[in-house]
N, C-alpha and C positions, 0 to 999 in steps of 0.2 A: 504494500500500500504506500502510496506517495501522498504526503501532506505538504501544503504550502502554508507557512505561518509567518505573518509579518510581526517581527519582534522589534521592540524599541532598540535603538542603537546601543544603549548602555548594556542591555542584557545580551545582545549579540556579541559585544566585545568581551563580556565575561565568559560566555560559552566558548568563543574562539580561543581565548587565552587558556582556559582550563583544558580544552582539547589539545592544544599545543603542548602544554606542560605534561599531559598524560601520554604524549606521543601518538595521538590518534587523530584521524580526520574527524570533522565535525559530525557527520551523520553517525559514525560509529560511537563517538562519545555520547551523543544524545540517546541513542538506542541503549547503550550500557547503563546510562544514568536512569533511564526510564525503567529498565529491568531491576535496578536496585530498589526503586520505589515499589516494585512488585504490585502493580496496579490491581491484580486480582485480590490481593490482600487488603487493599485500601478500604474496601467497604467493611471488612472484618477487622476491628481494631485489636482483637486478641490473636497473637501469633505465638508459636512455641519458641522456646529458647533456641532450638536448632535452627529454625527459620531466621530468627534475629541474628544469630551468629553467622549464618550463611550470607545474609545481607551485608553484614559488616565486612566479611571476607571479600565479597565482590567489590565493595567500596575501597578496601585496601589495595586490591589488585589494580583498580583503575588509577589510583593516585600514587602507587608505589614508585612510579618513574618520574613523578613531578619533582623538580629540583627544590630542595629546601635551602634557601640562601639567607642565612642570618648569622649574626655574630653574637654569640652568647658568652664571650669571654668576660672575665671579671672586669677587665679594663673597659670594654665597651659598655657594660652595664652601668659602671660608675662614672663614665666619661661626662664631664661637664658639671659634676657635683662639686659643691664647695667653691665654685668660682665666684 
């Protein structure tokens, strides 16, 4: 099935960036994200622990390749303090 959805520019930019960080093309990223939401389960708010853990694992797999770029060294945390 093909869908055409007009997204606001800011939302499109977020999706494009996250797909790029995950190393996926946009359609694949959107499909995987929707699968994480598990739309069949959306109507039923009670899910088993196994289903919840499986959803978390799928989320980890999508974002595992996303680069984490931050500096958490002691120096960076306290930089600018006491000036």
